[in-house]
N, C-alpha and C positions, 0 to 999 in steps of 0.2 A: 504493500500499500504506500509505504513512504517513498519508495523510487518512483512510483507512478505520480504521486504528488510533485515530488522534484522535477520531473519530466515535463509533466503539463496538468498544472491545477484543474483546467477546465474539465480534461477528461476524469480525472480523479473524482470530481465533483459529479460529474455525470453517472460515474459507476457506483459510488458509494454513498452520496447523499440520499437520506432517507432510507437506508437499508441497515438491517441487523448484521452484526458482525462479530466475529470471535477473533481477537488478536492475540497470536502467539508471537514468542520471541521479544516481548517488550521487557524493557528495563526502567524502573522509576527513576525519573530525574527530578522532580520537584513535588513537593506536597505542600498544599496550602496549610497556612497556620490554623484556619478555621475549619478544615476537613471538607470544604466545598468542592475541591477537585484535586487531581494530581496530575501529573504529566508522565508520558512514557515516551521512550525513544527505542529505535532498534538496538537491538542487542549489540555490542562492539562499537557502537558509535561513540567517539571520543567527545565531539561537540558538533550539533546539528541544530540547525535554526528550526527545522521541520520536526513537529511533535504532535503526539495526540494528546488532547487535554481532555481528562476524563472526568466528567462533572458528576457530583454524587447528589442524588435528590431523595434517598432513603437512608433513615437514620440507623438501620441495621449495617448499611455498606460504612458509613461513618466509622463504625467501630472497627471494620475491616482496615480502614485508612489509616487508623492510629496504629496498626500492627505494622505496617509498611515501612519499609526504610529506603532511602536512596541507593540505587545501585541493585536493587533486589529485583529479579526475573519475575515477571507476572504474565498470567493469561487474563485477558479482559474481554468480558462479553457486554454488549450494547447496541445503541442505535445511533447512528452517524446523523448528527442534527445540522451540521454545516461543515463545510470544507473551504478552506481559503490558502492562498498562496503564501501568505505570511504566517498565519496563525496556526496552520495545518488542519487537523481534523479536531472536531468537537464531538465527544461522545456521551451519551447519555448512559451512564454506567447501569448494569443491570446486576452483573457478578464479577467477583474479582477471586483469583486463585493465585496463591503464592507458588510458583514453581519450585522445583528441587535443582 
């Protein structure tokens, strides 16, 4: 998904906006202090402007966010609400799994 976003944000928007997705090989890169969202980047990315912002709208999921750590590998399930060439993907998060 990220390489498609980097190559052509319009195509990524057409292919993913409004769709339910399962994102694997993501690594937590940022966690909001209020637990409203966290960001993930592709595993192995040292620094990447393109990320996925995973919004949390469920109090149970906020408990899961508190358990996350930067650099942790995760699998995230949700609905892509928006796609942008600068901010990347906006995901309405439905489920979080911490990978091993």
